Phi, psi and omega in degrees: 000141176281174186300319181295317179294321176300318179297316179294319178298320177297324176295317177299315180302318180293321180292319184278353187302331179288349175267348184299142168264161182308130178084356181287138164269167182303322181294326176295316180297317179298318177298322179289317183291325179298328180283350177263354179296124185308318182290344183251351184298137180087351179287139181262356183256014179294138180284156168267116185281141172227164179295342177274343184253009179232157169236165180228133180230150172254126178230165180233115188248146172283161184299325180300319180291322177294316180300327180295340178287338184284119180280330176256112186283000177294128179266115181279152178270359181295132180280137173288150180287332180211110183281355182266351181291149176287161173276143178249126182231146172249134178250112181227132181052045177062023177232142180262136180232134180286127177256317181210133175135007181306311181297321179295316179297315178299317180298310180298324177294317183296322181265005179056045180288142178281150175260196358283164180242151180284130177234126174263119186254122174269115183260120179272124181268000000 
């Protein structure tokens, strides 16, 4: 990975650290979380991600695009712990799936916050 991608991967690792199980590296957590995505649960063809099979991109999305990631359109009142963190998305087979950031998206929607918002996209090759 080049320096910019390493920096983005370190940002993803920092955002996902609260999902880590004991002994997990960020890639382990990402592999576990992709299997929890509602649209992907039960699929037997999900890849096992490695740092060699993914790329990382920084994108800036408008709120409409972020809201489209929510599979459950119910807006929760739960406050995010940090509204400044980026959203984490995985892009697999040309489709984007939300990995982390539901509460932030709901919060920004509830307060009618303007975008764009930072999205770190893990691209599966």
